[in-house]
N, C-alpha and C positions, 0 to 999 in steps of 0.2 A: 338114279346111282348109289352105288355103294360106298357106304358109310366106313373105315375100318378107325378101330380104337387105336391111339399110338399107345408105346408104352411109358413112353417118357413127352417131358412138355419140352417144346423147341427152346434154346438159350436164347434169349430177348436183351438180357444186360451189355453191360461194358466190359472188354476182354477180348482177348482172342481167343477165338473157337473153331473149332473143326465143323466144315458142311456136310454132311450126309446127302448120298445121290443111292439111290437104290429103285428097283420096281416093287411095288406091292404084292405081286406073284412070290416074290420071294422074302414075304415078312417073318415066315416061320423061321426062317433062320437068322433074319437081319433082327427083330426086334431083339432076341437075348443077347446079342453082340451090343445092340446101345444101351439097354438092361443096363449091363456092365460097366462099360464107357461112363453113364451118368453116376452109376454107385463108387466108382473112382475119380469120380468130383471134375470128369471133363466137360466142358461148354459144348454143347452137341446143337448145331444149329441144322433145320432143315423145314423142306416144306410142310404146313400143316393142314393141307389140301391133298383132293383125290386129284387124279391123272387130267379128270377129265377140265380141272378149273383153270381158266386162266387168268384170274384179275391181280396174281401175285407175282406175275411177271416182272414187276421192276424190282419187286422185294427180292427176288430170287437173285435176279441180278445185280442189286448190292450184296448180297451175301455171298454170291461163287467170287466175285471180285475183290472182298476183302477179306474171306476164311484166312487161317493162318493154314489149315489143309484142307484141300476136296477130297473128300474118303468117298469112294465111291464102290458100291457092292455091285460085282457086274455076274451075270447067268448067262446063260443062253436066250432064257428069256427076257431077260434086261437089256442085249443086245440087240433084241427086235421091239423095246417100245422106244417110240421116239421121243418122249418124256427124261428118260434117261441118256440119250445120244447126245437131242440138246444142249443138255446141261455138259456133257464133258465136253463137248466142242466149244460151247462158251467158257469152260472153265481153261482147253488150251488158248484161246484169244483174248483173254484176260493173264494167261501166263502165271495161271496158278501152280499152287505146290500138289498136283495130283498124285493121289495113292490109289491102287487099285487095291480089292481083296476078290480073286475068284474064287465063287462059290462051286464051280462043279468041273475044277480040272482042266486039264491041260487045253483042252478043245476052245475054252471060253477065254484061255490068253493067248493062244493063236488068233482069234477072231480079233481082240480087242488090241494085238501087234499091229494086225494088217489095218484097223479103222484109224490108231491112232499114234502109231509109233512103236519102236520094240524099246524106244529108250524110255519108257512109262516106268515107273515104279509100281512095285508090288509083289502079294504071294496069295501062293494058292492054298485053300481051306484045306484040302485033301489033303497035304503034306504036312499039317502041323497040325497041334491039340491046344486046346481052348488057352494054357496057360502059356504057350509058344505065343500064340494071339494075340493075350494082353502084353506080354514081354516085348512084341512088337509095338502095340501100338502106345506104350508107355515110353517108350523111345522116340516113337513119332508126332505125340500128343502135346510132351511136357507144358510148351509155353500154353496150351489151350487149359489146363488144371487150375481150377480153384486151389488157393493155398489151404490148409487143413485147419479146422477150426479147433481149436484146444476147449475142451469140456472142462467146466470147473468141477474138481474132484469134492463129494460130499461125503464126508468122514463120520462112522459111528462113534459112539462116548470112546469104546475101547480103542480104536485105532486113532481119535484125537489124545489119548493118552499117550499109546504108544508115540504118536511124532511128538508129544512136545515133553515126554519126561522119558525116551529111548533107554536111558541107564538106571531107571527104576524097577524092583522086582515086581511083578506082577501083582501078590498078593497085597504090597504095598501102594501100587499107585494111586489109587483114590485116599487113603488117609494122606500121602503124602499133599497131593492136590487138597484137600481139606485144610492140613497144617500151613501148606505154602497162601494160603487164601487168607487164613487166621494171622499169618507174619503178614500180609500186604495190607490188613486192616490196619496192624499195630504201627509199621512203617508210616501209613495213610496219616492215624491220628497225629503219631510224631512228629512229621513232616509239617502237619497242619499246627501244631503248637510252636515247633520252632519258628515256623511262618508269622506267628502275631507277636510271639517274643520278638524277633528282630523290627517288626514293625514298630511294638512299643519300647524299644531301644532307641532307633532312630527320633521318632517322635519325643523323647526325652533329651537326645544331643540337641535335637532343633530347638527344644528349651532353653537348654542349658547355654546353648553358643547367643543366644536371643537376652539370656537376665544379663552375661558377661558383656556382650558388646552394650549393653544399658548402663551398668556399671564402669564401664569404661567411659562413656559418653556424659556421665554424673563427673567424675572423677577431674576430666581434662576442663568440665564447663565450670567446676568448684574452684581449681587451677586459675581459670580466666578469669574467673571473680577477685581472686584474692590481689592476682599480679593489678585488678582495675583498683582495686580500693591502695592498692601500696601506691601506685601510680597518682590518684588524685589527692593521699595525705603527706605524700610524705614524698612526690619527686622532685619537686623544689630542693627541698634539705640535702639530698642524696644527688641532685646533679651538684651543689655548693660545695657538699662533702669530697667527691668526686673530681673536682675542677684541679687544673693542674699545678696552681699554686699550694691546696689544702690534703691534696689525694693520697699521700703517705702518712698526714697526720691525723685523717678525718677517718678513715676508712673503717678502723675498726670501730670504734662508736655506731660508725652507721649501720655497721651491719651486727650489731647488736642490737639493734632501734628495729630492724628489720627480724630476728629473731622474735624478740616479745612480742610483734606487732603476730608474727606465726604463731605462735603460742598462745593468745587470747581467743583467734580467729578459731584455735582448735579446740 
């Protein structure tokens, strides 16, 4: 059995793909095209077995049924291959999106039209160059293309200076960077000192508020104690002096007695 090394690996992941059908006898023409399709990030799937192998029949049917585009490379040799013809007939039965690339001119196109109908879309390779072929493939296979990967750019030191400090003169860039770094260190130290001072100020404020609260509690307590003493020692006398009969006559002496008591306590 003749083993032929394929130019690219058959796509096996998720996403829309193009299924490629060709005769191994046309490998010299087809393989460079497959390599270009792979380079343009198209998901290319095909049989990774020789024509004699039949174990992949179920997988082949699945690929043809689920492909976005069925791309067949046809030549007179390919049209005589049961392997190629059977796949084309299977693609028609699944109503696949068939596109034919005729490798050797009008004769093959006429043969394909007789076998598969004149309405099948295709192009003749002898009428176009490689650039036009890839333009056609771009239009046909856009949905089968992998998103372009964005590569991270690694800057050199000089390029980094140009990116970060585009307005500085070349001779002053490095000193500008150094000066900026020193200024940044100064700013960081100043910011740390300011943060420390702010923390200390908050702590002092909390302590001051605590002392003020204790003082207020003491004042209220002293006043309550004074009121209690007044009530215990002079409550009865004050009540008599402020009775309805003696209210106006005895009010002033009573107030004097209370004032003297406050003076003695203080």
